[in-house]
PAVO-569519 format. One record per residue (C-alpha): z, y, x. Coordinates in Angstrom, 2 decimals. Each point is the difference from the previous one (the first is absolute). Layout:
<lolos>
[lolo [Z, Y, X]]
...
</lolos>
This chain:
<lolos>
[lolo [126.62, 93.94, 83.53]]
[lolo [1.27, 2.73, 2.31]]
[lolo [-1.62, 2.17, 2.64]]
[lolo [2.28, -0.99, 2.86]]
[lolo [-1.54, 1.10, 3.28]]
[lolo [-0.45, -2.26, 2.99]]
[lolo [-0.54, 0.79, 3.65]]
[lolo [-3.64, 0.80, 0.63]]
[lolo [-0.88, 0.65, -3.64]]
[lolo [-3.07, 2.10, -0.75]]
[lolo [0.91, 2.36, -2.85]]
[lolo [-2.75, 1.82, -1.89]]
[lolo [0.62, 3.01, -2.22]]
[lolo [-2.69, 0.81, -2.56]]
[lolo [-0.31, 2.87, -2.44]]
[lolo [-1.07, 3.59, -0.51]]
[lolo [1.10, 3.33, 1.52]]
[lolo [3.68, -0.87, -0.32]]
[lolo [-0.57, -2.87, 2.39]]
[lolo [-2.71, 1.76, 2.02]]
[lolo [2.16, 3.04, 0.84]]
[lolo [-2.50, 1.24, 2.57]]
[lolo [-0.23, -3.28, 1.90]]
[lolo [-3.55, 0.64, 1.20]]
[lolo [1.19, 3.13, 1.80]]
[lolo [3.07, -1.56, 1.60]]
[lolo [-0.14, -1.66, 3.46]]
[lolo [1.69, -3.20, -1.19]]
[lolo [-2.06, -0.25, -3.19]]
[lolo [3.12, -0.17, -2.18]]
[lolo [0.09, 3.53, -1.42]]
[lolo [3.12, 2.04, -0.70]]
[lolo [1.24, -1.65, -3.20]]
[lolo [1.97, -3.05, -0.98]]
[lolo [-2.04, -2.43, 2.14]]
[lolo [0.91, 1.92, 3.14]]
[lolo [3.65, 0.17, -1.04]]
[lolo [0.12, -3.74, -0.73]]
[lolo [-1.55, -0.67, 3.42]]
[lolo [2.66, 2.11, 1.71]]
[lolo [2.85, -1.59, -1.94]]
[lolo [-1.17, -3.52, 0.83]]
[lolo [-0.46, 0.86, 3.68]]
[lolo [3.48, 1.54, 0.19]]
[lolo [1.68, -2.88, -1.82]]
[lolo [-2.00, -2.86, 1.55]]
[lolo [-1.32, 1.14, 3.40]]
[lolo [-0.44, -3.62, 1.09]]
[lolo [-2.34, -0.89, -2.85]]
[lolo [-3.71, 0.55, 0.46]]
[lolo [-0.94, 1.27, -3.42]]
[lolo [-3.58, 1.20, -0.29]]
[lolo [-0.49, 2.63, -2.66]]
[lolo [-3.32, 1.25, -1.34]]
[lolo [-0.57, 2.83, -2.45]]
[lolo [-3.26, -0.09, -1.96]]
[lolo [0.85, 2.44, -2.78]]
[lolo [-2.77, 2.45, -0.87]]
[lolo [0.67, 3.26, -1.81]]
[lolo [-1.70, 0.27, -3.39]]
[lolo [-0.47, -3.74, -0.48]]
[lolo [0.30, -1.67, -3.36]]
[lolo [-0.02, -3.76, -0.57]]
[lolo [-3.79, 0.36, -0.19]]
[lolo [-0.35, 1.25, 3.60]]
[lolo [2.66, -2.40, 1.24]]
[lolo [-2.02, -2.92, -1.36]]
[lolo [-3.12, 1.25, 1.74]]
[lolo [1.67, -0.06, 3.42]]
[lolo [2.34, -2.95, -0.61]]
[lolo [-1.87, -2.48, 2.18]]
[lolo [-0.13, 2.26, 3.06]]
[lolo [3.37, 1.69, -0.44]]
[lolo [2.04, -3.00, -1.12]]
[lolo [-1.56, -3.45, -0.09]]
[lolo [-1.57, 0.25, 3.47]]
[lolo [3.30, 1.27, 1.41]]
[lolo [1.86, -3.07, -1.33]]
[lolo [3.49, 1.53, -0.13]]
[lolo [3.15, -2.09, -0.16]]
[lolo [1.50, 2.55, -2.40]]
[lolo [-2.03, 2.18, -2.37]]
[lolo [1.42, 3.08, -1.71]]
[lolo [-2.02, 1.70, -2.76]]
[lolo [0.72, 3.28, -1.78]]
[lolo [-2.94, 1.22, -2.07]]
[lolo [-0.43, 1.65, -3.38]]
[lolo [0.80, 3.71, 0.13]]
[lolo [-3.63, 1.05, 0.41]]
[lolo [-1.21, -2.44, -2.67]]
[lolo [2.09, 2.04, -2.44]]
[lolo [-0.23, 3.42, 1.69]]
[lolo [-3.75, 0.15, -0.71]]
[lolo [0.86, 0.39, -3.67]]
[lolo [0.29, 3.70, 0.86]]
[lolo [-3.59, 0.08, 1.18]]
[lolo [-2.45, -1.65, 2.35]]
[lolo [0.49, 0.29, 3.76]]
[lolo [-2.80, -0.84, 2.46]]
[lolo [-1.77, -1.82, -2.82]]
[lolo [3.09, -2.06, -0.88]]
[lolo [1.23, -0.29, -3.56]]
[lolo [3.02, -1.33, -1.86]]
[lolo [0.44, -3.78, 0.14]]
[lolo [1.06, -1.48, -3.36]]
[lolo [2.86, -2.48, -0.05]]
[lolo [-2.18, -3.07, -0.61]]
[lolo [-2.22, 0.85, 2.97]]
[lolo [3.02, 0.78, 2.17]]
[lolo [1.53, -3.37, -0.87]]
[lolo [-3.23, -1.85, 0.74]]
[lolo [-0.38, 1.81, 3.34]]
[lolo [3.58, -0.76, 1.03]]
[lolo [-0.32, -3.68, -0.91]]
[lolo [-3.22, -0.26, 2.00]]
[lolo [1.76, 1.54, 3.02]]
[lolo [2.84, -2.50, -0.21]]
[lolo [-2.21, -3.01, -0.73]]
[lolo [-2.08, 0.73, 3.08]]
[lolo [3.10, 0.52, 2.14]]
[lolo [1.54, -3.31, -1.08]]
[lolo [-3.31, -1.81, 0.50]]
[lolo [-0.06, 1.38, 3.55]]
[lolo [3.41, -1.54, 0.70]]
[lolo [2.13, 3.12, -0.34]]
[lolo [3.25, -1.27, -1.49]]
[lolo [2.63, 2.69, 0.58]]
[lolo [-0.92, 2.84, -2.33]]
[lolo [1.93, 3.16, -0.86]]
[lolo [-1.13, 1.95, -3.07]]
[lolo [1.25, 3.57, -0.31]]
[lolo [0.01, 1.99, -3.25]]
[lolo [-1.80, 3.38, 0.13]]
[lolo [2.28, 3.07, 0.03]]
[lolo [0.31, 2.64, -2.68]]
[lolo [-2.49, 2.86, -0.29]]
[lolo [1.10, 3.64, -0.19]]
[lolo [3.71, -0.75, 0.40]]
[lolo [-0.07, -1.99, -3.24]]
[lolo [-1.14, 3.00, -2.10]]
[lolo [-3.34, -1.30, -1.24]]
[lolo [0.78, -2.45, -2.76]]
[lolo [-3.60, -1.12, -0.50]]
[lolo [-0.69, -0.89, 3.62]]
[lolo [3.41, -1.52, 0.49]]
[lolo [-0.39, -2.15, -3.09]]
[lolo [-3.13, -1.46, 1.58]]
[lolo [1.90, -0.59, 3.24]]
[lolo [2.89, -1.65, -1.85]]
[lolo [-2.48, -2.45, -1.51]]
[lolo [-1.47, -0.73, 3.42]]
[lolo [3.42, -0.44, 1.58]]
[lolo [0.90, -2.60, -2.63]]
[lolo [-3.24, -1.82, 0.81]]
[lolo [0.73, 0.04, 3.73]]
[lolo [3.44, -1.45, -0.63]]
[lolo [-1.57, -2.81, -2.02]]
[lolo [-2.57, -0.66, 2.71]]
[lolo [2.73, -0.22, 2.62]]
[lolo [1.53, -2.84, -1.99]]
[lolo [-3.35, -1.69, -0.63]]
[lolo [-1.02, 0.11, 3.66]]
[lolo [3.51, -0.82, 1.26]]
[lolo [0.25, 3.30, 1.79]]
[lolo [2.65, 2.69, 0.39]]
[lolo [0.09, 2.94, -2.41]]
[lolo [1.18, 3.33, 1.39]]
[lolo [0.98, 2.42, -2.84]]
[lolo [-0.84, 3.26, 1.74]]
[lolo [-1.03, 1.70, -3.23]]
[lolo [3.16, -0.95, -1.83]]
[lolo [2.17, 1.13, 2.90]]
[lolo [-1.80, 3.32, 0.34]]
[lolo [0.28, 0.76, -3.72]]
[lolo [3.74, -0.62, 0.12]]
[lolo [0.50, 2.17, 3.08]]
[lolo [-2.06, 2.84, -1.49]]
[lolo [2.46, 0.08, -2.90]]
[lolo [3.19, -0.48, 2.02]]
[lolo [-0.94, 2.29, 2.90]]
[lolo [-2.62, 2.51, -1.22]]
[lolo [0.76, 2.46, 2.79]]
[lolo [-1.22, -2.41, 2.67]]
[lolo [-3.66, 0.43, 0.92]]
[lolo [-1.19, -3.57, -0.47]]
[lolo [-3.63, 1.09, 0.10]]
[lolo [-1.82, 2.64, 2.00]]
[lolo [-3.04, 0.45, -2.23]]
[lolo [1.39, -0.63, -3.47]]
[lolo [-1.92, -3.25, -0.14]]
[lolo [1.50, -2.81, 2.02]]
[lolo [2.19, -1.15, 2.88]]
[lolo [-1.24, 2.53, 2.55]]
[lolo [3.31, 1.49, 1.16]]
[lolo [2.36, -1.38, 2.63]]
[lolo [2.65, -0.68, -2.65]]
[lolo [-2.56, -1.74, -2.17]]
[lolo [-1.17, -2.19, 2.86]]
[lolo [3.57, -0.96, 0.82]]
[lolo [0.68, -0.82, -3.65]]
[lolo [-3.12, -2.15, -0.06]]
[lolo [1.19, -1.76, 3.14]]
[lolo [3.47, -0.56, -1.44]]
[lolo [-1.44, -1.47, -3.18]]
[lolo [-2.31, -2.26, 1.99]]
[lolo [2.90, -1.20, 2.14]]
[lolo [2.02, -0.84, -3.11]]
[lolo [-2.94, -1.64, -1.73]]
[lolo [-0.74, -2.21, 2.98]]
[lolo [3.62, -1.10, 0.31]]
[lolo [0.60, 1.50, 3.45]]
[lolo [2.89, 2.32, -0.78]]
[lolo [1.43, -0.28, 3.47]]
[lolo [-2.69, 2.21, 1.54]]
[lolo [1.86, 3.10, 1.18]]
[lolo [1.58, 0.38, -3.41]]
[lolo [2.97, 1.60, -1.66]]
[lolo [1.29, -0.68, -3.50]]
[lolo [0.09, 2.57, -2.81]]
[lolo [0.61, -1.11, -3.55]]
[lolo [-1.11, -3.51, 0.87]]
[lolo [-3.34, 1.12, 1.45]]
[lolo [-0.94, -0.17, 3.67]]
[lolo [-1.50, 3.12, 1.54]]
[lolo [-1.27, -0.41, 3.58]]
[lolo [0.73, 2.80, 2.46]]
</lolos>
């Protein structure tokens, strides 16, 4: 399966703060992160296509909170294309509770993710994009990143099982952090908060979804949208 877009598609982005990016304070409800950039790129490249894009990311969410709001913020919306990036906070809570939240063990994370996807498929959502969670602390924390590596491998497996598209954001970010350490890929030492990070996320998503022609240039065999 691919995530080829069609005229009039309703595209839903789900996740945590990386997806949220202040959407509830922005006039268009898209925030200032990768969802907003993707919207602009699609509008510039395909001005004649009536894509409808919705951002329902909520900062601080784990798979636990996403499950709690899944019916209202996904199933009832009935998107043509569903993009999910969730997992950083499930692991981040290993450093301590936040607003009553705690670390989500791998088995629980897996069960939560499967329940999300099962419900989506049962609701008739067939084009699904699963995005691996980015590195924490610029790849310096081996414990947290080991947990995220395990979760990324799971997400890749689930993409195959549910005939979806896997977008290797985590893998791409880890490589770029090594090759180009001087670039500020993050703005808070945690995730894809910076402009460069959002553009890298977009580029990886474009490649993963097989739409390399979107405002792209080639560098070492990889497409980077401008």
